[in-house]
Each structure stands twice: as structure tokens, then as C-alpha cells.
C-alpha positions as CSV (number, residue, x, y, z in Angstrom):
1,X,0.4,0.2,-0.1
2,X,2.7,2.2,1.0
3,X,5.1,1.6,-2.0
4,X,1.7,2.1,-4.1
5,X,1.5,5.8,-2.5
6,X,5.3,6.3,-3.4
7,X,5.0,5.5,-6.7
8,X,1.8,8.4,-7.6
9,X,-0.3,5.2,-8.2
10,X,-4.0,6.2,-7.1
11,X,-5.5,4.0,-4.5
12,X,-9.1,3.8,-4.3
13,X,-10.9,5.0,-0.8
14,X,-12.6,1.6,-0.2
15,X,-9.1,-0.3,-0.9
16,X,-7.8,1.8,2.2
17,X,-10.7,0.9,4.5
18,X,-10.7,-2.7,3.8
19,X,-7.2,-2.8,4.2
20,X,-7.7,-1.5,7.6
21,X,-10.5,-3.2,9.0
22,X,-9.7,-6.9,8.4
23,X,-10.4,-7.9,11.7
24,X,-12.5,-6.5,14.5
25,X,-10.3,-4.2,16.8
26,X,-13.2,-3.6,18.8
27,X,-13.7,-7.3,20.0
28,X,-9.1,-7.4,20.0
29,X,-9.2,-4.4,22.8
30,X,-12.4,-5.8,24.9
31,X,-10.8,-9.0,25.4
32,X,-7.6,-7.6,26.4
33,X,-9.2,-5.3,28.4
34,X,-11.6,-7.8,30.0
35,X,-8.5,-10.7,30.4
36,X,-6.3,-7.4,32.0
37,X,-8.7,-6.7,34.4
38,X,-9.5,-10.5,35.2
39,X,-5.3,-10.8,36.1
40,X,-5.6,-7.6,38.0
41,X,-8.4,-9.3,40.5
42,X,-6.7,-12.9,40.2
43,X,-3.4,-11.4,42.2
44,X,-5.7,-9.4,44.5
45,X,-7.8,-11.9,45.5
46,X,-5.4,-15.2,45.4
47,X,-2.6,-13.7,47.6
48,X,-4.4,-14.8,50.9
49,X,-5.0,-18.4,49.8
50,X,-1.7,-18.7,48.2
51,X,0.0,-17.9,51.1
52,X,-1.9,-20.1,53.1
53,X,-1.9,-23.3,51.2
54,X,1.5,-22.9,49.3
55,X,3.4,-20.6,51.4
56,X,3.6,-18.6,48.6
57,X,1.6,-15.6,47.8
58,X,2.1,-15.1,44.3
59,X,1.4,-19.3,43.6
60,X,-1.5,-18.7,41.6
61,X,-0.4,-15.3,39.9
62,X,2.8,-17.2,38.4
63,X,0.5,-19.8,36.8
64,X,-1.7,-17.4,35.6
65,X,1.1,-15.4,34.0
66,X,2.2,-19.2,32.5
67,X,-1.1,-19.9,30.8
68,X,-0.9,-15.8,29.6
69,X,2.6,-16.4,27.8
70,X,1.0,-20.1,26.7
71,X,-2.2,-18.2,25.0
72,X,0.2,-15.7,23.4
73,X,2.3,-18.6,21.5
74,X,-1.0,-20.7,20.8
75,X,-2.5,-17.3,19.3
76,X,-0.1,-17.8,16.6
77,X,-1.1,-20.9,15.4
78,X,-5.2,-20.5,15.5
79,X,-5.1,-16.6,13.8
80,X,-3.3,-18.4,11.0
81,X,-5.1,-21.7,10.7
82,X,-8.3,-21.6,8.5
83,X,-11.6,-22.2,10.0
84,X,-12.0,-25.0,7.3
85,X,-9.6,-27.1,8.8
86,X,-11.7,-27.2,11.9
87,X,-14.4,-27.7,10.1
88,X,-12.9,-31.0,8.7
89,X,-11.3,-32.0,11.6
90,X,-14.4,-31.4,14.6
91,X,-15.1,-35.1,14.3
92,X,-11.6,-35.5,15.4
93,X,-11.4,-33.1,17.8
94,X,-14.6,-34.5,19.3
95,X,-13.5,-37.9,19.5
96,X,-10.3,-36.8,21.5
97,X,-12.3,-34.5,23.6
98,X,-14.4,-37.6,24.5
99,X,-11.1,-39.8,25.4
100,X,-10.2,-37.0,27.3
101,X,-13.2,-36.9,29.7
102,X,-12.5,-41.0,29.8
103,X,-9.0,-40.6,31.1
104,X,-10.0,-38.3,34.0
105,X,-11.1,-41.4,35.4
106,X,-8.3,-43.4,34.9
107,X,-5.4,-40.7,35.5
108,X,-7.7,-37.8,37.1
109,X,-6.7,-35.3,39.8
110,X,-8.8,-34.7,42.6
111,X,-10.4,-31.1,43.8
112,X,-12.9,-30.9,46.4
113,X,-14.4,-34.7,45.4
114,X,-14.5,-34.0,41.5
115,X,-12.6,-35.8,38.8
116,X,-12.1,-33.3,36.7
117,X,-8.2,-32.2,35.9
118,X,-5.1,-34.4,34.4
119,X,-1.7,-33.0,35.4
120,X,0.9,-32.7,32.8
121,X,3.7,-31.2,34.3
122,X,2.8,-27.4,35.3
123,X,0.0,-27.7,33.4
124,X,-3.4,-28.6,34.4
125,X,-5.6,-29.5,31.9
126,X,-9.8,-29.9,32.8
127,X,-11.2,-32.1,29.5
128,X,-14.6,-30.7,29.9
129,X,-13.1,-27.1,29.3
130,X,-12.1,-28.7,25.7
131,X,-15.3,-30.5,25.5
132,X,-17.6,-27.3,25.3
133,X,-15.7,-26.2,22.2
134,X,-14.9,-29.4,20.4
135,X,-18.8,-30.1,20.6
136,X,-19.8,-26.4,19.2
137,X,-17.7,-27.5,16.7
138,X,-19.5,-30.2,16.3
139,X,-22.6,-29.4,16.1
140,X,-21.7,-26.4,13.7
141,X,-20.0,-28.8,11.0
142,X,-22.9,-31.3,11.6
143,X,-25.5,-27.7,10.5
144,X,-23.2,-26.9,7.4
145,X,-23.6,-30.3,6.1
146,X,-27.5,-31.4,7.6
147,X,-29.2,-28.2,8.0
148,X,-32.0,-29.5,6.4
149,X,-32.4,-32.4,7.7
150,X,-32.3,-31.0,11.2
151,X,-35.4,-28.9,9.9
152,X,-37.5,-31.7,8.3
153,X,-36.8,-34.8,11.0
154,X,-36.6,-35.5,14.5
155,X,-34.0,-37.8,14.2
156,X,-32.0,-35.2,12.1
157,X,-32.6,-32.9,15.2
158,X,-31.7,-35.7,17.7
159,X,-28.2,-37.1,16.3
160,X,-26.2,-33.8,17.2
161,X,-28.0,-34.0,20.8
162,X,-26.9,-37.7,21.1
163,X,-23.4,-36.4,21.1
164,X,-24.4,-34.2,24.0
165,X,-26.0,-36.8,26.1
166,X,-22.9,-39.1,25.6
167,X,-20.4,-36.4,26.7
168,X,-22.8,-35.5,29.5
169,X,-22.9,-38.8,31.1
170,X,-19.5,-38.5,31.5
171,X,-19.2,-35.4,32.7
172,X,-21.9,-36.3,35.2
173,X,-19.8,-39.4,36.6
174,X,-17.1,-36.3,37.5
175,X,-19.0,-34.7,38.7
176,X,-20.2,-31.7,36.8
177,X,-23.1,-30.4,36.3
178,X,-22.8,-27.0,35.6
179,X,-20.7,-28.0,32.3
180,X,-23.6,-29.9,31.4
181,X,-26.3,-27.4,31.5
182,X,-23.9,-24.7,29.8
183,X,-23.7,-27.9,26.7
184,X,-27.2,-28.1,26.8
185,X,-28.4,-24.9,26.8
186,X,-25.9,-23.8,23.9
187,X,-26.9,-26.7,21.8
188,X,-30.9,-26.4,22.0
189,X,-30.1,-22.4,21.1
190,X,-27.6,-23.1,18.4
191,X,-29.8,-25.7,16.9
192,X,-33.4,-23.1,17.5
193,X,-31.5,-20.6,15.3
194,X,-30.6,-23.1,12.7
195,X,-34.5,-23.3,12.3
196,X,-35.5,-26.9,14.0
197,X,-39.3,-27.1,14.9
198,X,-40.6,-26.0,18.6
199,X,-42.4,-29.6,18.9
200,X,-38.4,-31.5,18.7
201,X,-37.5,-28.3,21.6
202,X,-40.3,-29.0,23.8
203,X,-39.7,-33.1,24.2
204,X,-36.0,-32.4,24.3
205,X,-36.6,-29.5,27.3
206,X,-39.0,-31.6,28.9
207,X,-36.6,-34.6,29.3
208,X,-34.1,-32.4,30.4
209,X,-35.8,-31.1,32.9
210,X,-36.9,-34.0,34.4
211,X,-33.5,-35.4,34.4
212,X,-32.0,-32.6,36.0
213,X,-34.7,-32.8,38.6
214,X,-33.8,-36.6,38.9
215,X,-30.0,-35.9,39.1
216,X,-30.7,-33.6,42.4
217,X,-32.9,-35.8,44.2
218,X,-30.5,-38.4,43.7
219,X,-27.3,-36.5,45.5
220,X,-27.5,-35.5,48.9
221,X,-24.8,-32.7,48.2
222,X,-26.9,-31.2,45.3
223,X,-30.1,-30.9,47.2
224,X,-28.3,-29.7,49.7
225,X,-27.0,-26.6,47.3
226,X,-30.8,-25.9,46.4
227,X,-31.8,-26.0,50.5
228,X,-29.2,-23.7,50.7
229,X,-29.5,-21.5,47.8
230,X,-33.1,-20.9,49.1
231,X,-32.3,-19.4,52.9
232,X,-28.4,-19.6,52.7
233,X,-29.0,-17.8,56.3
234,X,-30.3,-20.7,58.0
235,X,-27.4,-22.8,57.7
236,X,-24.2,-20.0,57.3
237,X,-22.0,-21.6,58.7
238,X,-23.1,-25.2,56.6
239,X,-24.5,-25.6,53.6
240,X,-24.8,-21.7,53.3
241,X,-21.7,-20.7,54.1
242,X,-20.2,-19.8,50.7
243,X,-23.2,-18.3,49.9
244,X,-23.5,-16.2,52.9
245,X,-19.7,-15.3,52.4
246,X,-20.5,-14.2,49.0
247,X,-23.4,-12.2,49.8
248,X,-21.6,-9.7,52.6
249,X,-18.9,-8.8,50.1
250,X,-21.5,-7.9,47.8
251,X,-23.2,-6.0,50.3
252,X,-19.5,-4.2,51.7
253,X,-19.4,-3.2,47.9
254,X,-22.0,-0.5,48.2
255,X,-21.3,1.9,44.7
256,X,-17.8,2.7,44.6
257,X,-16.3,-0.4,46.5
258,X,-13.6,-0.6,49.4
259,X,-11.2,-0.5,46.7
260,X,-8.4,-2.1,44.9
261,X,-6.7,-5.0,47.6
262,X,-9.2,-3.9,50.1
263,X,-11.3,-7.1,50.8
264,X,-12.1,-8.9,53.6
265,X,-13.7,-12.2,52.2
266,X,-10.5,-12.4,50.6
267,X,-9.1,-13.4,53.6
268,X,-9.7,-17.1,53.7
269,X,-13.4,-16.3,54.3
270,X,-15.0,-16.8,50.9
271,X,-13.9,-20.4,49.4
272,X,-12.9,-20.5,45.6
273,X,-12.1,-16.1,45.8
274,X,-10.0,-16.4,43.3
275,X,-11.8,-18.8,41.0
276,X,-16.0,-19.7,41.0
277,X,-16.5,-16.5,43.1
278,X,-14.2,-13.8,41.9
279,X,-16.7,-11.7,41.2
280,X,-17.9,-11.5,44.8
281,X,-14.6,-10.0,45.2
282,X,-14.7,-7.3,42.1
283,X,-18.1,-6.4,43.5
284,X,-16.1,-5.7,47.4
285,X,-13.5,-4.0,46.2
286,X,-14.7,-2.3,42.9
287,X,-18.4,-1.7,43.9
288,X,-21.4,-1.5,41.8
289,X,-19.5,0.7,39.2
290,X,-16.6,-1.6,38.6
291,X,-19.3,-4.8,38.8
292,X,-21.6,-3.0,35.7
293,X,-18.4,-2.3,33.6
294,X,-17.1,-5.7,33.7
295,X,-20.6,-7.4,33.1
296,X,-20.8,-4.7,29.9
297,X,-17.5,-5.6,28.3
298,X,-18.5,-9.4,28.4
299,X,-21.8,-9.2,27.2
300,X,-20.6,-6.7,24.5
301,X,-18.0,-9.6,23.2
302,X,-21.1,-11.8,23.0
303,X,-23.1,-9.0,21.0
304,X,-19.8,-8.8,18.8
305,X,-19.9,-12.6,18.6
306,X,-23.4,-12.5,17.7
307,X,-23.0,-10.0,14.9
308,X,-19.7,-11.8,13.3
309,X,-22.0,-15.2,13.3
310,X,-24.8,-12.9,11.8
311,X,-22.4,-11.6,8.8
312,X,-20.9,-15.2,8.1
313,X,-24.6,-16.8,8.0
314,X,-25.6,-13.6,5.5
315,X,-22.4,-15.0,3.0
316,X,-23.7,-18.3,3.6
317,X,-20.2,-19.6,5.8
318,X,-22.7,-21.9,7.5
319,X,-20.0,-23.2,10.3
320,X,-18.5,-20.1,10.7
321,X,-22.1,-18.3,11.5
322,X,-23.2,-20.9,14.1
323,X,-19.7,-21.6,15.5
324,X,-19.2,-17.5,16.4
325,X,-23.0,-17.8,17.4
326,X,-22.2,-20.6,20.0
327,X,-19.7,-19.0,21.2
328,X,-21.6,-15.8,21.8
329,X,-24.3,-17.8,23.8
330,X,-22.2,-20.3,25.6
331,X,-20.1,-16.6,27.0
332,X,-23.4,-14.7,27.8
333,X,-25.0,-17.8,29.5
334,X,-21.9,-19.2,31.6
335,X,-21.7,-15.4,32.8
336,X,-24.9,-15.4,33.8
337,X,-25.2,-19.1,35.9
338,X,-21.7,-17.4,37.2
339,X,-23.1,-14.4,38.6
340,X,-26.5,-15.8,39.6
341,X,-24.6,-18.0,41.9
342,X,-22.4,-15.6,43.2
343,X,-25.5,-13.6,44.0
344,X,-27.9,-16.2,45.2
345,X,-29.9,-16.1,42.4
346,X,-29.6,-19.5,41.3
347,X,-27.6,-22.2,43.3
348,X,-24.0,-22.7,43.1
349,X,-22.0,-24.5,40.4
350,X,-18.9,-24.6,39.8
351,X,-18.5,-22.7,37.0
352,X,-15.9,-19.5,35.9
353,X,-16.8,-16.1,35.1
354,X,-15.5,-15.6,30.9
355,X,-12.0,-14.4,31.3
356,X,-11.9,-13.7,34.4
357,X,-11.8,-16.1,37.0
358,X,-8.4,-17.9,37.5
359,X,-7.9,-21.2,36.4
360,X,-5.7,-22.8,33.1
361,X,-7.9,-24.7,30.9
362,X,-10.9,-22.1,31.1
363,X,-8.8,-18.9,30.7
364,X,-7.3,-21.2,27.2
365,X,-10.1,-22.3,25.8
366,X,-12.1,-18.9,26.1
367,X,-9.0,-16.9,24.4
368,X,-8.9,-20.2,21.9
369,X,-13.1,-19.2,21.2
370,X,-11.9,-15.4,21.0
371,X,-9.3,-16.5,18.3
372,X,-11.7,-18.3,16.2
373,X,-14.1,-15.3,16.4
374,X,-11.0,-13.1,14.9
375,X,-10.3,-15.9,12.4
376,X,-13.9,-15.7,11.4
377,X,-14.6,-12.5,11.2
378,X,-10.9,-11.7,9.0
379,X,-12.1,-14.3,6.2
380,X,-15.6,-12.9,6.5
381,X,-14.0,-9.7,5.8
382,X,-11.3,-10.7,3.3
383,X,-14.1,-13.0,1.1
384,X,-16.3,-9.4,1.2
385,X,-13.3,-7.0,0.2
386,X,-10.3,-7.2,-2.6
387,X,-7.7,-5.8,-2.5
388,X,-8.1,-4.7,-6.6
389,X,-10.6,-5.4,-8.5
390,X,-9.9,-8.5,-10.6
391,X,-8.2,-7.7,-14.4
392,X,-6.6,-4.8,-12.9
393,X,-2.2,-3.9,-13.4
């Protein structure tokens, strides 16, 4: 471009414009800002528990920074890989994720009684996080090939759901009900966007609700969570302890918060203050205003994802469109569940706040999803614009 200008060759205005906006800069900045805030809050919330458990105040901070370096190197791979590669290999990726779910029971590491992690040196891999993005890739690929079959008959609709059911059985054995709910909700939402019949949804939703109720009744700890969610103050030092401590943190925050680093609840009062319940510390230290800004950034990212998906679908890029939409729905619904659990609107679930909470697998997979969005947007814009008209010299 610069060489053409030096040679006094006139470059059309639309060419300059398309050359500049071949990627979604707003999405990049929103993701960087949100992850930077997340790193700062992890530093603030994890120092007491790091000192208490590992006698190293910066134990979790070091690991978080390690994952950011890993994400930086992964960006060179995922941003340069054409989306068609992930579409063509979606079945293989899905099989690998299911195998990893099996491996959890053989070589998995238990935390709080749940077998969800596989330790490889310094890295702690959580297959359930990989399972999310692999499932959405598979469903998007399936819809790109058989969208008419999904709309016309029940079995075409049920085939991708059957894969989610298999994954859900393995996830429930860990146990990880939160991921199962996110998988089902996102998958059903994408199938709804594809034009599946309402009657098919009513059948699956009814069965899902009955299954969730049965799962709650079968496991005493799940029933205790429901009961404590209804009235956490009835047992503030037992089943309702985590929620009552979270509500105290929210109450102390007021409008402007207590100031960064001035949380009381993170001093070994609130369990998982640096991971699943980090929003409580955000509310306590940054107040309503800080919490609102962070949620606004997250849902702005979700809207960007849906917009990228819509543009791709308009260009008949079915796989790319549904994958982008599934990422937007995934982020927004997981945020809703996380914040709902922290504020007492929903029962407690072990789900992270996207791009904010501590957790290597969650952070890496969230950023891979962002890389997918950027690549989809890049290919859509590249297809739309041409650097020079054909036949020009």
C-alpha cells in the first residue's frame, strides 16, 4: 500500500478502508481489557489463599502468567489456521475430547471430590473445558452439512443431541453438572437458530428438566445446595456458608467499592474467591460501578460474537456463522450462571467467569474461542473485500 502511494499510483478509498479493517479491533480491545482486569483481580484475590496453602503469595499469579504466555504462543497457531481446517477435523477433535473425558477417571486429579483435571507437569488440563468448544465445532459442522435434515425430521435434530448426551453422562460422573447445563443450553440454542421445529425442543427440554430434577434428588449434596440457595442464612456455617460470605462481600461493595486490594472476604473467608467466586471480590473491591463495567464488557463481547456469526451466515458461511453464535451464547449463559450463583439468584455451580476467573483450562479455551471469532471475522471481511479489482494492473 505504501509502495503504491510512493509511486503516485492512486489507491481507491474503499481499498484503503478494507485494508485497515480486516479484523475486529473492538473485539481485540474488549478481550485484552477484560483479561487484564481479570489478571489484576486474580492477583488481588489469590494472594491470601496462595500464602495459606503453598506459603507463596504469588503461587496462583505465577501460574496465571504462565497460561498467558501459552495463550500468546497459541495465538500464532489459531489466528493463522483457516476455519475450514477446524470444520474438516471437527469429528476428530470431538473424539479426542471424549477420550480425554474417559482419561479423567483413569489418571485424573481430584479437587473437592471431583475428578475433572489431568496433570501434565505444570499444566492442569480440564477436559470439560475442551469438551465445550469441540462440541460447538461438531454441531456447527453438522448443521453446515445437514441443516435441512435438522429442520425436516426429529432424528436429524436428535443426532447432535445424542453426542451431547454421551458427553453429559461422562461429565456427570466427574461430577460436573454446571458444564452439562451450559452444553445443553448452548447446543439447543444453536439448533433453534438453525430453524429446528418447536415441537422437537419441547420434547428434549421436557426430558432435560426431568433428568435434572432426578439428578438433584439422587445426590444429597445437590439437594443441600438447592436448600441452602433458598435460605442460606438458615445454615450460615454449613451448607449456606459460601453463599452467605459471597453476599457479605457484595453488601460491603456499595456503589464504588472498598478499593482494589481492600477485600475482607478474600482473607480465607470466602472459598474459591480467586476462581468461581471472583465476582464477589470484584463487587467488594470495585463496587457496583466496577461490576457493571465488567459485565458490560463481557456482554459486548457476546454481542460482537453474535454479530460476527450473523455476517457469516449472511455470506452463506454456515459453519463459521453457527460457531460464532455458539461462542456468544456460551459466554453469555456461563456469565449468567456464574453471577447468578454468586448473588444467590441461582444454586451454586462450579463455573468460571469467562476471561476473568483463575483457571488455566478455562482461560485458554476462552481465548481460543476469541481466536476463532477473530479468524471467522477476518475470513468474512476478506471474502467481502478485494484489494484490487480483477484484471487491474
